[in-house]
C-alpha positions as CSV (number, residue, x, y, z in Angstrom):
1,M,-18.5,93.4,-102.5
2,R,-20.7,92.0,-105.3
3,T,-22.8,89.1,-104.3
4,V,-24.4,86.1,-106.0
5,D,-27.7,87.9,-105.7
6,D,-26.4,90.7,-107.8
7,L,-25.4,88.1,-110.4
8,L,-28.8,86.5,-110.2
9,D,-30.4,89.9,-110.8
10,S,-28.4,90.3,-114.0
11,G,-29.7,87.0,-115.3
12,V,-27.6,83.8,-115.4
13,A,-29.8,81.4,-117.5
14,G,-27.4,79.5,-119.8
15,R,-24.3,81.1,-118.3
16,T,-21.5,79.1,-116.8
17,V,-20.7,79.8,-113.2
18,L,-17.5,78.5,-111.5
19,L,-18.3,78.2,-107.8
20,R,-15.6,77.6,-105.1
21,A,-17.2,75.7,-102.3
22,D,-15.8,74.3,-99.0
23,L,-16.9,70.6,-99.1
24,N,-14.1,69.3,-96.9
25,V,-16.3,66.8,-95.0
26,P,-15.1,64.0,-92.7
27,L,-15.2,60.5,-94.1
28,G,-15.3,57.2,-92.2
29,D,-12.5,54.7,-91.7
30,G,-12.2,51.0,-92.4
31,S,-15.4,49.5,-93.5
32,D,-17.0,53.0,-93.6
33,S,-14.3,54.3,-95.8
34,G,-15.8,56.8,-98.3
35,T,-18.9,57.3,-96.1
36,I,-19.6,60.9,-95.2
37,T,-20.0,61.1,-91.4
38,D,-21.0,64.8,-91.2
39,D,-22.6,66.6,-94.3
40,G,-22.9,69.9,-92.6
41,R,-20.6,71.7,-95.1
42,I,-22.5,70.3,-98.0
43,R,-25.8,71.5,-96.6
44,A,-24.3,74.9,-96.0
45,A,-23.5,75.2,-99.7
46,L,-27.1,74.5,-100.8
47,P,-28.7,78.0,-100.6
48,T,-26.3,79.4,-103.2
49,L,-26.2,76.3,-105.4
50,Q,-30.0,76.0,-105.4
51,A,-30.5,79.6,-106.3
52,L,-28.1,79.3,-109.3
53,Q,-29.7,76.0,-110.3
54,D,-33.2,77.5,-110.2
55,A,-32.0,80.5,-112.2
56,G,-30.8,78.2,-115.0
57,A,-27.0,78.7,-114.6
58,R,-24.6,76.0,-115.6
59,V,-22.7,75.5,-112.4
60,V,-19.2,74.0,-112.1
61,V,-18.2,73.3,-108.5
62,T,-14.5,73.3,-107.5
63,A,-13.6,72.2,-104.0
64,H,-11.1,70.1,-102.0
65,L,-11.2,67.2,-99.5
66,G,-8.4,66.4,-97.1
67,R,-4.7,67.0,-97.8
68,P,-3.7,64.9,-100.8
69,E,-0.5,66.9,-101.2
70,G,-0.8,67.6,-104.9
71,L,-1.4,64.0,-106.1
72,P,-4.5,62.1,-106.9
73,D,-5.6,60.0,-104.0
74,P,-8.8,57.8,-104.2
75,A,-9.3,58.3,-100.4
76,S,-9.7,62.0,-101.0
77,S,-11.9,61.8,-104.1
78,L,-14.9,64.2,-104.2
79,A,-17.1,61.5,-105.8
80,P,-19.0,60.7,-102.5
81,V,-19.5,64.4,-102.0
82,A,-21.0,64.8,-105.5
83,T,-23.3,61.9,-104.8
84,R,-24.5,63.3,-101.5
85,L,-24.9,66.8,-103.0
86,G,-27.1,65.3,-105.7
87,E,-29.2,63.6,-103.1
88,L,-29.7,66.9,-101.3
89,L,-30.5,68.8,-104.5
90,G,-32.7,66.2,-105.9
91,A,-30.8,66.2,-109.1
92,E,-27.7,64.3,-110.4
93,V,-24.4,66.1,-110.0
94,A,-22.0,65.1,-112.7
95,A,-18.6,64.2,-111.2
96,A,-15.4,64.7,-113.3
97,T,-12.5,62.4,-112.6
98,D,-9.9,65.1,-112.9
99,V,-9.4,68.8,-112.2
100,V,-8.9,70.4,-115.6
101,G,-8.2,67.4,-117.8
102,D,-10.3,65.5,-120.4
103,S,-12.9,64.4,-118.0
104,A,-13.4,67.9,-116.7
105,R,-13.7,69.3,-120.2
106,S,-16.2,66.7,-121.2
107,T,-18.3,67.1,-118.1
108,V,-18.5,70.9,-118.4
109,R,-19.4,70.6,-122.1
110,G,-22.3,68.3,-121.2
111,L,-24.0,70.7,-118.8
112,G,-27.4,72.1,-119.6
113,D,-29.2,75.0,-118.1
114,G,-29.7,74.4,-114.3
115,D,-27.2,71.5,-114.3
116,I,-24.4,71.2,-111.7
117,A,-21.1,69.4,-112.1
118,M,-18.2,68.9,-109.7
119,L,-14.6,68.8,-110.6
120,E,-12.3,66.4,-108.9
121,N,-10.4,67.5,-105.7
122,V,-8.6,70.7,-106.8
123,R,-5.8,69.8,-104.4
124,F,-4.9,66.8,-106.6
125,D,-3.2,69.5,-108.7
126,P,-0.1,70.8,-106.8
127,R,-0.5,74.3,-108.4
128,E,-3.6,74.9,-106.2
129,T,-1.6,75.4,-103.1
130,S,1.7,76.4,-104.6
131,K,3.7,79.3,-103.1
132,D,4.7,80.2,-106.6
133,Q,2.2,82.8,-107.9
134,A,3.0,81.8,-111.5
135,E,2.1,78.2,-110.9
136,R,-1.2,79.2,-109.2
137,A,-1.9,81.5,-112.1
138,A,-1.4,78.7,-114.6
139,L,-4.0,76.6,-112.9
140,A,-6.4,79.5,-112.6
141,D,-6.0,80.1,-116.4
142,E,-6.9,76.5,-117.1
143,L,-9.9,76.7,-114.8
144,V,-11.1,79.9,-116.7
145,E,-10.4,78.1,-120.0
146,L,-12.6,75.3,-118.8
147,V,-15.6,77.4,-118.1
148,G,-15.1,80.2,-120.6
149,T,-14.1,83.8,-120.3
150,D,-17.7,84.8,-120.3
151,A,-18.3,82.8,-117.1
152,A,-18.7,84.2,-113.6
153,F,-17.0,83.2,-110.4
154,V,-18.8,82.7,-107.1
155,S,-16.8,82.4,-103.9
156,D,-18.8,80.4,-101.4
157,G,-16.2,78.4,-99.5
158,F,-15.7,80.5,-96.4
159,G,-13.5,77.8,-94.9
160,V,-10.8,78.6,-97.4
161,V,-10.9,82.4,-97.8
162,H,-7.9,82.7,-95.5
163,R,-5.8,80.7,-98.1
164,E,-4.1,82.3,-101.0
165,Q,-4.8,79.5,-103.5
166,A,-5.6,79.3,-107.2
167,S,-9.2,78.4,-106.9
168,V,-9.8,81.0,-104.1
169,V,-7.9,84.1,-105.2
170,D,-6.3,83.7,-108.6
171,V,-9.5,82.8,-110.4
172,A,-11.3,85.7,-108.8
173,V,-9.1,88.2,-110.6
174,R,-9.8,86.6,-113.9
175,L,-13.6,86.4,-113.9
176,P,-16.3,88.7,-112.5
177,A,-16.3,87.6,-108.9
178,H,-19.2,87.5,-106.4
179,A,-19.6,86.4,-102.8
180,G,-22.0,83.5,-102.3
181,R,-24.7,83.5,-99.7
182,L,-22.7,81.5,-97.3
183,V,-19.7,83.8,-97.4
184,R,-21.9,86.8,-97.1
185,R,-23.7,85.3,-94.1
186,E,-20.4,84.4,-92.4
187,V,-19.0,87.9,-92.9
188,E,-22.1,89.5,-91.5
189,A,-22.1,87.3,-88.4
190,L,-18.4,87.8,-87.6
191,R,-18.7,91.6,-88.2
192,T,-21.2,91.6,-85.4
193,L,-18.5,90.2,-83.1
194,T,-15.8,92.6,-84.2
195,G,-18.0,95.7,-84.3
196,D,-20.0,96.8,-81.3
197,P,-21.6,93.6,-79.9
198,D,-24.4,93.7,-77.3
199,R,-23.1,93.1,-73.8
200,P,-22.2,91.1,-71.8
201,Y,-20.0,89.7,-74.5
202,V,-18.8,86.2,-73.6
203,V,-16.2,84.1,-75.5
204,V,-15.9,80.3,-74.9
205,L,-12.6,78.8,-76.1
206,G,-11.6,75.2,-76.0
207,G,-9.5,72.8,-78.0
208,S,-6.1,71.3,-77.5
209,K,-3.4,74.0,-77.6
210,V,-3.0,77.5,-76.4
211,S,-0.6,78.2,-79.2
212,D,-3.4,77.5,-81.7
213,K,-5.6,80.1,-80.1
214,L,-3.1,82.6,-78.8
215,A,-3.6,85.2,-81.5
216,V,-7.4,85.2,-81.1
217,I,-7.1,85.3,-77.3
218,E,-4.8,88.4,-77.5
219,S,-7.2,90.0,-80.0
220,L,-10.4,89.3,-78.1
221,L,-9.3,89.8,-74.5
222,P,-9.5,93.6,-74.5
223,R,-12.9,93.5,-76.2
224,V,-14.8,90.8,-74.2
225,D,-16.4,90.8,-70.8
226,T,-15.6,87.2,-70.0
227,L,-13.3,84.6,-71.6
228,L,-14.1,81.0,-70.5
229,I,-11.3,78.5,-71.2
230,G,-11.8,74.7,-71.3
231,G,-10.5,71.8,-73.4
232,G,-7.0,70.6,-73.3
233,M,-5.7,74.2,-73.4
234,C,-6.9,74.9,-69.9
235,F,-4.2,72.8,-68.4
236,T,-1.4,75.1,-69.6
237,F,-3.3,77.9,-67.9
238,L,-3.7,75.9,-64.7
239,A,0.0,75.1,-64.8
240,A,0.6,78.8,-65.1
241,Q,-1.2,79.2,-61.8
242,G,1.2,76.7,-60.2
243,H,-1.3,73.8,-60.2
244,A,-0.4,70.1,-60.8
245,V,-1.9,68.8,-64.0
246,G,-0.7,65.2,-63.9
247,S,-0.3,63.8,-67.4
248,S,-2.7,66.2,-69.0
249,L,-1.9,68.0,-72.2
250,L,0.6,70.7,-71.4
251,E,2.5,73.3,-73.6
252,R,5.4,74.1,-71.3
253,G,6.7,76.7,-73.7
254,M,3.4,78.6,-73.3
255,I,3.3,78.7,-69.5
256,E,4.8,82.2,-69.2
257,T,2.5,83.5,-71.9
258,C,-0.5,82.2,-70.0
259,K,0.8,83.9,-66.8
260,G,0.8,87.2,-68.7
261,L,-2.7,86.7,-70.0
262,L,-4.0,85.8,-66.6
263,E,-2.4,88.9,-65.1
264,A,-4.0,91.2,-67.8
265,P,-6.2,94.0,-66.4
266,G,-9.8,93.1,-65.7
267,G,-9.4,89.5,-64.7
268,K,-11.6,88.4,-67.6
269,I,-10.3,84.8,-68.0
270,A,-12.2,82.1,-66.2
271,L,-10.7,78.6,-65.8
272,P,-12.3,75.3,-64.8
273,S,-12.9,74.6,-61.1
274,D,-13.1,70.9,-61.6
275,V,-12.2,68.4,-64.3
276,V,-12.9,64.9,-65.4
277,I,-9.7,62.8,-65.4
278,A,-8.9,59.4,-66.7
279,S,-6.3,56.7,-66.1
280,E,-5.6,56.6,-69.8
281,F,-6.8,58.1,-73.1
282,A,-9.5,55.6,-73.7
283,A,-13.3,55.5,-73.6
284,D,-13.2,52.6,-71.1
285,A,-10.6,54.1,-68.8
286,D,-11.2,54.6,-65.1
287,T,-12.5,58.1,-64.5
288,R,-12.8,60.6,-61.6
289,T,-13.9,64.1,-61.1
290,V,-11.4,66.2,-59.2
291,P,-10.7,69.8,-58.4
292,A,-8.9,71.5,-61.3
293,D,-6.0,72.4,-59.1
294,D,-5.4,68.8,-57.9
295,V,-4.9,66.4,-60.8
296,P,-2.9,63.4,-59.6
297,D,0.3,62.2,-61.2
298,G,-0.4,59.7,-64.0
299,W,-4.0,60.9,-64.6
300,T,-5.1,62.9,-67.6
301,G,-7.7,65.6,-67.8
302,L,-10.1,65.0,-70.6
303,D,-13.2,67.1,-69.8
304,I,-14.4,70.0,-67.7
305,G,-16.3,68.9,-64.6
306,P,-20.0,69.4,-63.6
307,D,-19.3,72.4,-61.4
308,T,-17.4,74.1,-64.2
309,V,-20.3,73.3,-66.6
310,Q,-22.7,75.0,-64.3
311,R,-20.4,78.1,-63.9
312,F,-19.8,78.4,-67.6
313,A,-23.5,77.9,-68.4
314,S,-24.4,80.7,-66.0
315,S,-22.1,83.0,-67.8
316,V,-23.4,82.3,-71.3
317,T,-27.0,82.4,-70.0
318,A,-26.4,85.9,-68.8
319,A,-24.6,87.0,-72.0
320,A,-26.1,89.1,-74.8
321,T,-23.4,88.0,-77.3
322,T,-21.5,84.7,-77.2
323,F,-18.8,83.3,-79.5
324,W,-17.8,79.6,-79.0
325,N,-14.8,77.9,-80.6
326,G,-13.4,74.6,-79.5
327,P,-14.8,71.6,-77.5
328,M,-14.6,71.5,-73.7
329,G,-13.3,67.9,-73.7
330,V,-12.8,64.8,-75.8
331,F,-16.5,64.8,-76.8
332,E,-16.0,62.0,-79.3
333,M,-15.7,59.6,-76.2
334,S,-19.0,59.5,-74.2
335,P,-17.4,59.6,-70.8
336,F,-15.9,63.0,-71.7
337,A,-18.7,64.6,-73.7
338,A,-20.7,66.1,-70.8
339,G,-18.7,69.3,-70.6
340,T,-19.1,70.2,-74.3
341,R,-22.7,69.1,-74.3
342,G,-23.6,71.2,-71.2
343,V,-21.9,74.3,-72.4
344,A,-23.2,74.0,-76.0
345,Q,-26.7,73.4,-74.8
346,A,-26.6,76.4,-72.5
347,I,-25.4,78.6,-75.5
348,A,-28.2,77.1,-77.6
349,D,-30.8,77.8,-75.0
350,S,-29.7,81.4,-74.4
351,T,-31.4,84.4,-75.9
352,A,-28.0,85.9,-76.9
353,F,-26.6,86.4,-80.4
354,T,-24.6,83.2,-80.6
355,V,-21.9,82.2,-83.1
356,V,-20.3,78.8,-83.2
357,G,-16.8,79.1,-84.7
358,G,-16.8,76.1,-87.0
359,G,-14.4,73.2,-87.0
360,D,-14.7,70.8,-84.0
361,S,-17.3,73.0,-82.4
362,A,-19.7,72.7,-85.3
363,A,-19.0,69.0,-85.5
364,A,-19.8,68.6,-81.8
365,V,-23.1,70.4,-82.2
366,R,-24.2,67.8,-84.8
367,A,-22.6,64.8,-83.1
368,L,-24.2,65.6,-79.8
369,G,-27.7,66.1,-81.3
370,I,-28.1,69.8,-80.4
371,D,-30.6,71.7,-82.6
372,E,-28.5,73.8,-85.0
373,S,-31.3,76.2,-85.5
374,C,-31.0,77.4,-81.9
375,F,-27.7,79.1,-82.7
376,S,-27.7,82.5,-84.5
377,H,-24.8,81.3,-86.8
378,I,-22.7,78.2,-87.1
379,S,-19.5,79.0,-89.1
380,T,-18.2,76.5,-91.6
381,G,-14.6,77.8,-91.3
382,G,-12.8,77.4,-88.0
383,G,-9.4,78.8,-89.1
384,A,-11.0,81.4,-91.3
385,S,-13.3,82.6,-88.5
386,L,-10.5,82.9,-86.0
387,E,-8.3,84.8,-88.4
388,F,-11.2,87.2,-89.2
389,L,-11.6,87.8,-85.4
390,E,-7.9,88.4,-85.1
391,G,-8.2,91.1,-87.7
392,K,-6.0,89.5,-90.2
393,P,-6.6,90.3,-93.9
394,L,-8.2,87.3,-95.6
395,P,-7.0,87.0,-99.3
396,G,-10.2,85.3,-100.4
397,L,-12.3,88.2,-99.1
398,A,-9.9,91.0,-100.1
399,V,-10.1,89.8,-103.8
400,L,-13.9,90.2,-103.6
401,G,-13.5,93.8,-102.6
402,E,-14.2,93.1,-98.9
């Protein structure tokens, strides 16, 4: 797999580089509409962008934001992202108002050595995500025409490498393609987990649904020493043990599957021993901490309890390798944030090789004020990192020769 550092070694001054980034950041609502609430993915893109900028490349960034369904949507414009990126780089980032139209062409023509421009949300063009290869190819051809056939392509959006999309895959077969520093770092970290990790190897999984994590559970269970399960998904496992879960999130269709997982050899799965329950799904609801096997009717489990936090923390403290994906509760509401905070802090304080699996987990680290530098690696791609661990082929990596 050729990397951006190979490209830099060959000299890029004055050369145009099309860079696919993952800048799908959360934006505020209402009066905060258009305000970036977590710029973690923008910061993750900086090492590659700064290296190209310093080397004198003319960088054209393509990225997406949200799910605009193939139509221009002001609420999903990348304009605020271009502004924030410029602030972090200390240089203006020219923002085109379309993907491959007149504005994009004018913006790219205006680039000088070391300049960076950003195209508008690539998902404003329906061909980006089309299932029709010919349609994706047509958009890829226009992107190549935009930057010139002597340009290079850098793939640095790890959060989209599991997508077969025009700006991820089809462009990479039309231009000399290189992995950016972020993609290379992600692959190296996840390879550690899928190779021969130091033991004990502990995986912490949370989030809402067992069905969302089933494939990674089945893939990891034979390879880990302990699998700790929290978040809303734990209640389906508790129900599989025959426990009452009140009004907690429950996937009835997954109960038998969970029974099978719990009966797997080795007894590796650990479930909460206590949970924080609420009278309703609200920050100001009445709350209690109860045994995990005794959630009353009408009450909803929204976090793991303090005894579980202590047990889970002990496991990750003793681990040599830890992978964490998914919050332990509804951390966005302060009464239900203690579980995620406690487990995350224990992972951060450990001496293990630690990987945070992107998505809500990465957002929780920043929202709860935990020092990001205490983790070995924080992934920018929740879905991509899970599919990597499942052993699925990722089109955006395969096209790079990975």
